[in-house]
N, C-alpha and C positions, 0 to 999 in steps of 0.2 A: 904594426897592426892597423894603425889609422890609414896608412897608404894602401894596404890590402883591402880594407873596407871601402876606400874610395874607388879603387880599381873595380871592385865587385859591383858597387853601385853604378859606376860608369858603364860597365858591361850590360847591366840590367837595363839602364836607360837606353842604350843603343839598341838593345833587343826590342824594347817596347816601341822605340821610334821607328825601327824597321817594319814592325808589324803594323804600326799606324799608317806608314806610307803605303804598304801593300794593300791595306784595307781601303784607304782613301782613293786609291787608283782603281779599285774594283767597282764597276758600275752598279752591281747589285747592292753594294753597301752605301750608295749615295744617300745622304741625309739620314743614315741609320744611327741609332743610339748604340754606342760602343761602351758597354758596361765595364770592360776591363780598364778603360782609362778613367771612367767616372767613379769607379769603386776599386781602387788599388788594394783595398783591404782583403779582397777575395783572392789575391795572389800570394804565393809564398815568397821566400827570400830569393828564389831562383827565377821568379817571374812566371812560374807555372800556376795555372788556374786551380784553385781549391774548391770553390763553390760557395753559394749563398746558403745561409741557414734557413731562410724562409723566402718563398716566392708567393706573392699574393697578386692576383690580377683579374681584370675584366677584359679579355682579349677582344680584338675588333671583330665585329660580325660582318664579314665581307664574303659574299657568295662566290662559289667556285667559278661562275661564268666570268668574273672579273680577274681571274688568276691565270688566264691562258698563257701569258708570257713567262710566268713563274713555274709552271707545272713541271717542266724538265728538271729544274733545280730541286723542287720539292720532292720529286720522285727519287732523285739520287741521294737525298740527304735525310729523309724521314721515313722511318719504318711504318709510321701511321698513314702513309700516303694512300689516297684513293682518288681516282680521277674526278669524282663528283663531290669530294669533301670540301667544306667551307674552310676559311682560313683559321678559324679558332682551333681546329683539330691539331694543326701543327704547333700552335702556341702551347698546347698541353705538353707535347713531347719536348719542345724547347725549354719550357719552364722546369721540367723534371731534369733535363740535361744539365742545367746550370745550378742544380742543388748540390750541396755537399752530402756526404753519406749521412743518412738518418735525418736529412733536412725535411722541413714541412712545406706542403704545397696546398694552396687553396685558390680556386677560380670560381667565378660565376660565369656560366656559359649556357648555351641552349641545351635543353635536355634531349634533343633529337639524336645525339650521338649514341644514346642507349638503345635506340630501336632502328635507326636508319641503316640501309645497306652500306653507305659510305663509312659508317662508324665501326664496322667489324674489326678493322685493323687497330683502331683506337681502343676498343673494348679488350682485345687480346693484349695490347700493350699495358693497359691499366691493371689487368689482373696479375701482372708480374710484380706489382708493388702492394704495399700495405694500404688498403683503402680504409681511411679513418671514418668517414661518414659521407653520405650523399643526401642532400636536402633538395627535394624536388618540389618546385612551386607550381607545377602543372601549367594551367592556362591563366594563372593569376596575372593581372597587369602590374607586375613589379616595376617595369619601366613604362611610364604613361605614354611616352611618345612612340613606343614600338611594341608590337606583339612578338615576343621572343621566346616564350615558354622556358623560363630559365631554371637552372638548378645550380646548387653550390656543391662542388666536388672537392673533398679534402683527402690528400694522400700523404704518405711518408715514403721517403726514398729508403725503404727497408723491405725485407722479404715479406711476401703476402701472408696474411693470416686466413684461417678457414672461414671467418665471417666478418661482418662489419655492421655498423648501425646505419639506419636510413630513416627519413621522415618524409611523408607526403603532406605538404602544407596545403590547407584548404581555405585559408583566410589571410588577409593582410591586417587584421585587427587583433592586437595582442594586449589586452588590458593589463596583464601582469608582466609584460615584456616578452620578447621573442625567445629568450633562453628558457623561461618557464614553459612556454608553449611547446618548444622542441623536446624538453625533458619529458613531458607527459606523453608524447606520441612516438618516441623512438622505438624501433623494433630491430631485431637481428635478421640479417639476410645471409644466407649461405652462399659462399663463393662458388661452391660446386653446383649450385642450382641455377647459375647464370649461363644461359645458352649462347653460343657464338652468334646465332642469327638475330638475337635481340635480348636485352636484359629486361626483366620484370622485377621491380622493386616491391616485393611483398614479403611477409614474414615466412619463417621456415615451414610452418604448417601449410600455408597456402602453396608454397613452392612444391611441397610433396604432393599435394592434391592435384596441382597442374600436371606434374609428372605422371601421376596415376592416370589422369584423363588422357594424356598424350599416348600413354603406353597401350591403351585399349583399341586404338585404331591406326589407320595410315593417314598421312597428310592428304588433305583434300586435293591438292595439286597433283599428287601421285595417283590418287584414286580415279581422277578424271583424265588421266594422261596429259596433264598440262593444259587442258582445254578451258582455260579461264581467260575471257577476252574483254577488252574495253570496247565501248561504243564508237560510233562513227564521228570523225571530225571532218566537217565540210569545208572549213575555212571561210565560209560566207553563208551563214544560215539565212540571211535575208533573201538570198536567191534560191537556195536549195531546200529550205524548209517552208512548207506552205500550210495554210489552214484548210478546214473542211470545205468552205465555200469555194476557195480557189481550186481545190482538187476537183470538186464536182463540176465546175465550169470548164476546166481543161479537158475532162473526160467527155463532157457533153459536146465540146467543139471537135474532139477527135478521140474516139474510143481506144485507139492504140496507146493513149497516154496512160491508161490503167496499168500497162505492162511495166512502167518505170516509176510509178508512184507507190510508195510503200508506207505502211503505218509507222509512225516515228514517235518514240517515247523519250521523255527526259527522266532523269533520276527521280524527280519529285513525283512522277506518275506511278512509281513502283511501290506498292503497299504489300505487306506480308500476307501471303496466301492468296491474294486476289489476282485474277487475270488483269494485267495492266491495260488501261484504256487511255487514249489520248485523241484530241481532235487535230493533231499535227501530222503532217506527212512529209516524206523525204522523196525528192526527185533524185533517182539513182541511175546515173550512167556510170558504171564502174570503169576504172582505168583499163583500157584495152577493149572495151565493148565495141567502140566504133570500128576498129580494125577487124575485130572478130566478125562483125555483121557484114561489113562492106569491103573488106580486103585491105591489104597493106599498100603503102605507096601513095595514098591520097594526100594531096596538099591540104592544108588546114581549110582553105576556102572551099575546096571541093568536098571535103569531109563535112563541113558545116552545111553546105547546100544539100548533101545527101541526107544528113540527119534531119534537116528541115522538111524534106519530103517524107521521111519516115515518121517523124514525130512533130508535126507542124505546131500544135498548140503549146507543147512544152518548150520547144526551142524559141518560139515567139515570146513566151514568158521569160526565158533566160536572157534574151537578146539585150535588154537594157543594162544587164549586169556584166556584160562581156569584159570591159576593161578591168573591172575590179576582180572578176574571176580569173583573168589572166595573171593579175599581179599577186594572187595568193600563193602561198607555199604549198598548201594542201590541195593539189590538183593532179589529175591524171595526165595521159598523153595529150589530150586536148582540153581546152579550158572548161568545157561543159561536163567533163568527167571528174569524178571524185578520186581521191588519192588511191594508190594501189593498196590492197589489203588481202592477206592470205585467207581470211576466214569469212568473207561475205556470205558464202554458202551456209554457214552455221546459223545465220539469222533466219534462214528459211526453214528451220526445224524447230520442234518443241525444245524449250530450253529454260533454265532457271535464271531469272534476272534479279539484280539487286542494285540499289543506288550507291553512289560513291560516298555519300555522307548520310548518316542516320543516327538516331539516338538509340535504337534497338535493332536487333537482327531483323532485316526486312527483305525476305526472299519470297519470290513469287514465280509461278510457272506460267510461261507465255506459250500459248498454243495457236496464236494468230500470225505467226511468222513476222513478228514486229521487229523493226530496226530500232536502234536507240542512239541517243547522243553520247558524247564522251563523259557525261555525268552519270553514266550507268555502266554496269558490267554484266556479263552473262557467263554461266557455266554451261557448256555445251553437253548436256546430259539430260535425257528424258527419264528422270528417276524421281517421280513425285514424292516417294517416301523420304527422299533427302530433305524435303522441306521441313519435316517433323524434327529432324536433328538440327538443321541449320538455324531454324527459328526458335529452338528451345532455350529455356533459361540457362541450361548448362553451357551451351555453346556461347551464349551471351556473356556469361561469366568468364569463360575461357578467353574469348576474343578481347574483352576489355583489358585483360592482363597481357595481351600481345601488343596492343597498339596504344598510342597516346590519345587521350581525349583532347579535342580542341574546344575552344570557348563555347560555352552553352551546353556542355555535356555531350556533344556529338562525337561520333567516331568516324574515321576515314577508312573506307574498305578498299585498301590496296591489295593487289594480288600477292605481294611478298608476305603479307600478314595472313590474309584469308587462306592462302594456300597451305598454311601450317595447321589449320583446324583439323583435328583427328576424326576421321570417319570410320566407324566400326564396320567390320565385314559381317553384315547381317545376312542370315539365310532368307529364302523366299518367304517363309511363313512370317518371320519378323518384319520383313519389308512390307508385307501385306497388312499386318497389324498397324504399323506406323502410318501407312497410307490411309487406311480406314479411319484412324484416329483423327485425321485432319477434318473429316466431314461428319464425325459422330460426336463431336464435342467431348471426347474422352480427355483424361488428364495426360496430355502428351508429355508434359514435363516429367511427371512421375515415371512414365514409361522409359524415358531417356535416361533418367537417373539410374534406374534398375539395369538398363542395357549396358551402362558403363560401370556397373558394379559399385556404386557409391553407397556408403553406410549412412545411417540416419544422421550421425554427427556431421558427415561431409555434406550431406544435402542441406543441413541447417547452415553450414558455413557458406555454401553457395547462395542461399537465400538472403544471407546477411551481407552479401557482397565481399566475402572473404574474412570478415571480422569474427 
């Protein structure tokens, strides 16, 4: 028996030694931590992996841009792979993979996985397991040295249950201890209410209300045929964005300058309901304009001379910036042109504008053919009545439950989220009433509540922010 045990142990040792040699010779495992050698307790008598009972961790916060060399490997080995996913996503799947059956998992990680596009595969993966609890710290500075928007996710390697508990933490001050604080604020989240495009951690009653609001309309992106666009990126604002006095001087020197100088707004210039105004202007030579006006085949020096003859004041203004304009990424065919853009013409129409960051819904109608910086967006739709819906308290409530708040209570207005806002298919009479309400100081909010069929109890819940 002793000899057989010795032979068995020897075979096991040789197997582990062979695995070690294979791993050590593989470049991807260079300097890696190999837990099978550090923790032999997780192997059975045959040397097969059994798993850990508990995995607890704080995975590294490494952005996807630094993972270029690893992406082929990650794509082939992880079901949670997304091209823009940060490294922590794969640490979740890895942690679950090394758990034994019914093992317990807990990570502190950025909460972005619940809303970001790159988190969709991870959200699908997590829903296959029992979610014990998610504690979301929002924008609280849990780590003083970094802004990470952390959450704690606790899972069990067991079949999923229909619900789990969650907590939205709003302070780092716990007079009676964190556990007492969490106990008082826990609520149930329905797994069935978590949508693939993004998770909203709210109680079951709010989940049902959000579903009801969503069911009353069509997503905004669908309603406007996808015509939600970001503003212009010049790559060198110092050259291409000018003030009022510079504009006036260039036009005085050469009236043709007015053709290529456009009103230019920043996100901060856009206020709800008000026609946006700014004292900034954009010098706009679109990519391809030079060739369209003066023909193909011109060398850069000939093209520049031709442009100077056509727009002397503007080109003289741009001259000192030539080397920097050439070096920028965001340029057109020639250095004085802006980058190619498929929707420049949409700026020359009436449109709904909104800033990329705001505390409240801040939509305005622009009727002055204004352009704007990349700190703003526009909806290419001349539908004034839409302002009543988009700026309403109801849509503010809905949107806050779509997107993460950033520090200071601000919201980011990304197309992927705003495009989900449900727009009701209103008849012409209702559209006219909504439009008139903007200018007659009527209770627009009450009208929108009724339009979406909310009960008094649901209206009260919206006013209380979901509580």
